[in-house]
C-alpha positions as CSV (number, residue, x, y, z in Angstrom):
1,X,4.0,6.9,-25.4
2,X,1.7,6.1,-28.4
3,X,-2.0,6.5,-28.2
4,X,-3.2,4.6,-31.6
5,X,-4.6,2.1,-29.1
6,X,-6.6,2.1,-25.9
7,X,-4.5,1.5,-23.4
8,X,-4.0,0.8,-19.5
9,X,-2.6,4.0,-18.2
10,X,-1.4,4.0,-14.5
11,X,-3.1,6.9,-12.7
12,X,-0.4,9.6,-12.2
13,X,-0.3,11.6,-9.3
14,X,0.7,14.8,-11.1
15,X,-1.5,17.5,-9.8
16,X,-2.6,20.9,-11.2
17,X,-3.9,23.6,-9.0
18,X,-7.4,23.9,-8.6
19,X,-9.4,26.6,-6.5
20,X,-12.3,25.4,-4.7
21,X,-15.2,27.4,-3.5
22,X,-17.4,26.0,-1.0
23,X,-21.2,27.0,-0.3
24,X,-23.0,27.2,2.7
25,X,-24.3,23.9,3.6
26,X,-28.1,23.3,4.0
27,X,-29.4,22.6,7.3
28,X,-30.7,19.2,5.9
29,X,-32.2,16.1,8.3
30,X,-31.8,12.7,7.7
31,X,-35.7,12.2,7.2
32,X,-34.8,14.8,4.1
33,X,-33.1,11.9,2.3
34,X,-33.9,8.8,0.5
35,X,-32.5,5.2,1.7
36,X,-29.9,5.2,-0.9
37,X,-28.5,8.6,-0.2
38,X,-28.5,7.9,3.7
39,X,-26.2,4.4,2.9
40,X,-23.8,7.0,1.0
41,X,-23.7,9.6,3.3
42,X,-23.1,6.9,6.2
43,X,-20.2,5.3,4.2
44,X,-18.6,8.5,3.4
45,X,-19.2,9.7,7.1
46,X,-17.6,6.7,8.7
47,X,-14.7,6.0,6.4
48,X,-13.3,9.2,5.2
49,X,-11.6,9.7,8.8
50,X,-9.6,7.1,7.7
51,X,-8.4,7.9,4.1
52,X,-5.3,9.9,3.7
53,X,-3.5,12.0,1.2
54,X,-0.1,10.9,0.4
55,X,2.7,13.2,-1.2
56,X,6.6,12.9,-2.5
57,X,8.4,15.5,-3.4
58,X,6.9,14.6,-7.0
59,X,3.6,13.1,-6.7
60,X,0.4,12.8,-4.7
61,X,-2.1,10.1,-4.3
62,X,-4.3,8.3,-1.8
63,X,-4.1,5.8,0.9
64,X,-6.3,4.1,3.8
65,X,-5.0,3.5,7.3
66,X,-6.3,-0.2,8.4
67,X,-4.9,-0.1,12.1
68,X,-5.1,2.3,14.9
69,X,-1.5,2.5,14.9
70,X,-1.1,4.2,11.5
71,X,-0.5,1.4,9.1
72,X,-1.5,2.7,5.8
73,X,-1.9,0.6,2.1
74,X,-1.8,2.4,-1.0
75,X,-0.3,2.1,-4.4
76,X,3.3,1.3,-5.2
77,X,3.2,3.8,-8.1
78,X,1.9,6.5,-5.3
79,X,5.3,6.0,-3.6
80,X,7.6,5.0,-6.1
81,X,9.5,8.6,-6.2
82,X,9.4,8.6,-2.3
83,X,13.1,9.8,-1.5
84,X,14.6,7.3,1.2
85,X,11.1,5.8,1.5
86,X,10.0,9.2,3.3
87,X,6.5,10.6,2.4
88,X,4.2,13.0,3.8
89,X,0.6,12.0,5.1
90,X,-2.2,14.3,5.3
91,X,-5.3,13.5,7.3
92,X,-9.1,15.0,6.7
93,X,-8.4,17.6,9.1
94,X,-5.4,18.5,7.3
95,X,-2.5,17.4,9.8
96,X,0.6,16.4,8.1
97,X,2.5,13.5,9.5
98,X,5.8,11.9,8.4
99,X,5.5,8.4,6.8
100,X,7.7,5.7,6.1
101,X,7.4,2.9,3.5
102,X,7.8,-0.4,4.9
103,X,7.2,-2.6,2.1
104,X,6.0,-3.1,-1.7
105,X,4.3,-5.1,-4.1
106,X,5.1,-4.2,-7.5
107,X,3.4,-7.0,-9.2
108,X,0.1,-5.9,-7.4
109,X,0.5,-2.4,-7.2
110,X,0.6,-2.3,-3.5
111,X,2.7,-0.6,-0.7
112,X,2.7,-0.4,3.1
113,X,3.2,2.9,4.7
114,X,3.4,3.9,8.2
115,X,2.6,7.0,9.8
116,X,5.3,8.0,12.4
117,X,3.3,9.2,15.5
118,X,1.8,8.0,18.6
119,X,-1.4,9.2,17.8
120,X,-4.5,6.8,17.4
121,X,-6.2,6.9,14.2
122,X,-9.7,5.7,12.6
123,X,-9.2,2.5,10.5
124,X,-10.8,0.3,7.8
125,X,-11.5,-2.9,7.5
126,X,-11.5,-5.2,4.6
127,X,-14.3,-7.2,3.0
128,X,-14.4,-11.0,3.0
129,X,-13.8,-12.4,-0.4
130,X,-17.3,-13.9,-0.6
131,X,-18.9,-10.3,-0.1
132,X,-17.2,-9.2,-3.5
133,X,-20.0,-9.4,-5.9
134,X,-20.4,-7.9,-9.4
135,X,-23.3,-5.4,-9.5
136,X,-22.8,-4.2,-5.8
137,X,-22.7,-0.3,-5.5
138,X,-19.2,0.9,-4.7
139,X,-17.8,3.9,-3.1
140,X,-14.4,5.4,-4.1
141,X,-13.0,8.2,-1.9
142,X,-9.5,9.8,-2.5
143,X,-7.6,13.1,-3.4
144,X,-8.2,13.6,-7.1
145,X,-6.2,16.6,-8.4
146,X,-5.5,17.2,-4.8
147,X,-9.2,17.7,-3.5
148,X,-8.8,15.4,-0.4
149,X,-12.2,14.0,0.6
150,X,-13.7,13.4,-2.7
151,X,-16.5,10.9,-2.8
152,X,-17.7,8.9,-6.2
153,X,-20.1,6.0,-6.4
154,X,-20.8,3.3,-9.0
155,X,-20.8,-0.5,-9.1
156,X,-18.7,-3.3,-9.3
157,X,-18.7,-3.9,-13.1
158,X,-16.5,-6.8,-13.4
159,X,-13.9,-9.0,-11.5
160,X,-11.1,-9.8,-14.0
161,X,-9.3,-13.4,-13.9
162,X,-6.3,-12.2,-12.0
163,X,-8.4,-10.8,-9.3
164,X,-8.4,-7.2,-10.2
165,X,-11.9,-5.2,-9.8
166,X,-13.6,-3.4,-12.5
167,X,-15.5,-0.4,-11.5
168,X,-17.4,2.6,-13.3
169,X,-17.2,4.8,-10.1
170,X,-15.1,7.7,-11.7
171,X,-11.3,7.6,-10.8
172,X,-8.8,10.5,-11.5
173,X,-5.0,11.4,-11.0
174,X,-4.9,11.1,-7.2
175,X,-7.1,8.7,-6.5
176,X,-4.6,6.3,-6.4
177,X,-4.2,4.1,-3.4
178,X,-7.6,5.3,-2.1
179,X,-10.1,2.8,-1.2
180,X,-13.0,1.2,-3.3
181,X,-15.4,0.5,-0.5
182,X,-18.7,-1.4,-0.2
183,X,-21.9,-0.3,1.4
184,X,-20.7,-1.3,4.8
185,X,-17.7,0.7,4.3
186,X,-15.4,-2.0,4.1
187,X,-12.7,-2.0,1.8
188,X,-13.0,-4.5,-1.2
189,X,-10.2,-3.1,-3.3
190,X,-7.2,-0.5,-3.7
191,X,-7.9,1.9,-6.7
192,X,-5.0,1.9,-9.0
193,X,-5.6,2.8,-12.7
194,X,-8.3,4.0,-15.4
195,X,-8.8,2.5,-18.9
196,X,-7.8,5.6,-21.2
197,X,-7.8,6.0,-25.3
198,X,-5.6,8.9,-24.9
199,X,-3.9,8.3,-21.8
200,X,-5.3,11.2,-19.9
201,X,-9.0,11.2,-20.0
202,X,-11.4,9.1,-18.0
203,X,-13.8,6.8,-19.8
204,X,-15.6,5.7,-16.5
205,X,-13.6,2.3,-16.3
206,X,-11.3,2.1,-13.5
207,X,-9.3,-0.8,-11.8
208,X,-8.7,-1.7,-8.1
209,X,-6.2,-4.3,-6.5
210,X,-8.8,-6.8,-4.8
211,X,-9.0,-7.1,-0.8
212,X,-8.0,-10.7,-0.8
213,X,-4.7,-9.7,-2.7
214,X,-4.3,-6.9,-0.4
215,X,-4.7,-9.2,2.7
216,X,-2.4,-11.7,1.5
217,X,0.4,-9.0,0.8
218,X,-0.3,-7.6,4.4
219,X,0.1,-11.2,6.1
220,X,3.0,-11.7,3.9
221,X,4.6,-8.7,5.2
222,X,4.2,-9.5,8.6
223,X,7.7,-9.2,9.5
224,X,8.1,-5.3,8.6
225,X,5.2,-4.3,10.2
226,X,5.8,-2.9,13.7
227,X,3.4,-3.0,16.6
228,X,1.7,-5.8,14.4
229,X,0.2,-7.7,17.3
230,X,-1.9,-4.4,18.1
231,X,-3.7,-5.2,14.8
232,X,-6.0,-7.8,16.2
233,X,-8.7,-5.9,17.0
234,X,-9.2,-4.7,13.3
235,X,-11.9,-6.6,11.7
236,X,-10.8,-9.1,8.7
237,X,-7.0,-7.9,9.0
238,X,-4.9,-11.1,8.5
239,X,-3.4,-12.3,11.7
240,X,0.2,-11.7,12.3
241,X,2.6,-14.1,14.4
242,X,6.2,-12.5,14.3
243,X,7.8,-11.7,17.4
244,X,6.6,-8.3,19.2
245,X,10.3,-7.1,19.7
246,X,10.8,-7.2,15.9
247,X,10.0,-3.8,14.6
248,X,12.7,-3.4,12.1
249,X,13.3,-2.1,8.8
250,X,13.1,-5.2,6.5
251,X,15.6,-6.1,3.5
252,X,12.9,-5.0,1.5
253,X,12.5,-1.2,2.1
254,X,14.7,1.7,2.2
255,X,16.0,2.4,5.7
256,X,14.0,4.4,8.5
257,X,17.0,5.3,10.4
258,X,20.8,3.7,10.6
259,X,19.2,1.4,13.7
260,X,20.7,-1.8,12.1
261,X,22.2,-3.0,9.2
262,X,20.5,-3.3,6.2
263,X,20.8,-5.9,3.2
264,X,19.0,-3.9,0.6
265,X,17.1,-6.7,-1.3
266,X,13.2,-7.2,-1.8
267,X,12.7,-11.0,-1.3
268,X,9.9,-13.2,-2.6
269,X,8.4,-15.6,-0.4
270,X,11.0,-18.5,-1.3
271,X,13.8,-16.0,-0.4
272,X,14.6,-15.4,-3.7
273,X,15.9,-12.0,-4.7
274,X,13.3,-9.8,-6.6
275,X,15.2,-6.7,-6.6
276,X,18.6,-5.3,-5.2
277,X,18.5,-1.4,-4.0
278,X,21.0,0.9,-5.7
279,X,24.2,1.5,-3.6
280,X,23.1,-1.0,-0.7
281,X,25.1,-3.3,0.9
282,X,23.6,-6.1,-1.4
283,X,24.5,-4.2,-4.4
284,X,28.1,-3.7,-3.0
285,X,28.4,-7.5,-2.6
286,X,27.4,-8.3,-6.1
287,X,24.0,-10.0,-5.3
288,X,22.0,-10.3,-8.3
289,X,17.9,-10.4,-9.0
290,X,17.1,-14.5,-9.4
291,X,19.8,-15.3,-6.3
292,X,18.5,-17.3,-3.6
293,X,19.2,-17.0,0.1
294,X,20.2,-20.4,1.3
295,X,21.7,-20.0,4.9
296,X,23.0,-17.4,7.6
297,X,26.0,-18.1,9.6
298,X,25.6,-21.9,8.4
299,X,22.2,-21.9,9.5
300,X,19.5,-22.9,6.8
301,X,17.2,-19.9,6.0
302,X,13.4,-20.7,5.9
303,X,11.8,-17.2,6.6
304,X,12.8,-13.6,6.0
305,X,12.3,-13.5,9.7
306,X,15.3,-15.3,10.7
307,X,17.6,-12.5,8.8
308,X,15.7,-9.6,10.3
309,X,15.9,-11.0,13.8
310,X,19.6,-11.5,13.3
311,X,20.1,-8.0,11.9
312,X,18.2,-6.4,14.7
313,X,21.1,-7.7,17.1
314,X,23.3,-5.4,15.0
315,X,26.0,-7.8,14.0
316,X,29.4,-6.8,12.9
317,X,29.7,-9.5,10.5
318,X,27.8,-12.3,8.9
319,X,28.2,-15.3,6.5
320,X,25.5,-15.3,3.9
321,X,25.2,-18.5,1.6
322,X,23.3,-17.5,-1.7
323,X,22.6,-19.8,-4.7
324,X,22.8,-18.8,-8.3
325,X,21.9,-21.1,-10.7
326,X,23.6,-24.4,-10.1
327,X,26.4,-22.5,-7.9
328,X,26.7,-22.0,-4.2
329,X,28.7,-18.9,-3.0
330,X,29.5,-17.9,0.4
331,X,29.7,-13.8,1.1
332,X,31.7,-12.8,4.1
333,X,29.9,-9.6,5.3
334,X,31.1,-6.8,7.5
335,X,28.6,-4.1,8.7
């Protein structure tokens, strides 16, 4: 990559092994600290249990648990190399869980992952858009260089026209996907990148996808979130409205298991194909990016949930009508 100009470099998750050395903690009490220190300590104390390390076979990043059932939001580039959508998730106590990628938003560098466990988890909530203000103090927690539970602080320096948040809180490789928090411990953004003159060093300018964009992504992904109705007790999490029986993999993700047929496409809100998964049923059918799904078995499709509900019945075949440019084509699918 040329480095003749300052470039925005996505924080990579390639790690180096750095030994850590701990010192005996001092027996300090709250009265020993000033009010700002107490706020910082409380944000870390309350938020860190909900921040996790996410590992694929080739990379490491961070994520935030946003429901007690173990729904995690992170960056798409953190899980991009996940084989078959499988990741490892490590909590602050060092316990490792299997995780599964549910859905992605490459434009905003977001992904949702679920922890495959019946455990209950600490969870973070999202800040309201009106409370995200330039000049406020912010806190970043993540696993830079694999050092989990690392806290850095700064201010919200700028809100870009596309909604991205700029901060001077130090971000490093491994911070990707972790939360940018306000002084109440609420997520105001999902950390994703740094501005670097050489593609490696940290200049103290970092970027995060804002909470409103993340919340909209979660709401849009309702059909792909198992046990979504149990999220109602999480403050400021978008309300999800899909039938509880739909705990399916969407066509937007790699399969968790062969529990139902999968089409193998990533769909936009208007049912246009954004991506076709390699070696998927859709790929073998000849579906292409830009195709729009029109009807299923002769019934017009108005929502991706119609496809998910039909596939959850484990059908043996289906008739899918697709629009490409000005042409309409019917595909007879055998599962």
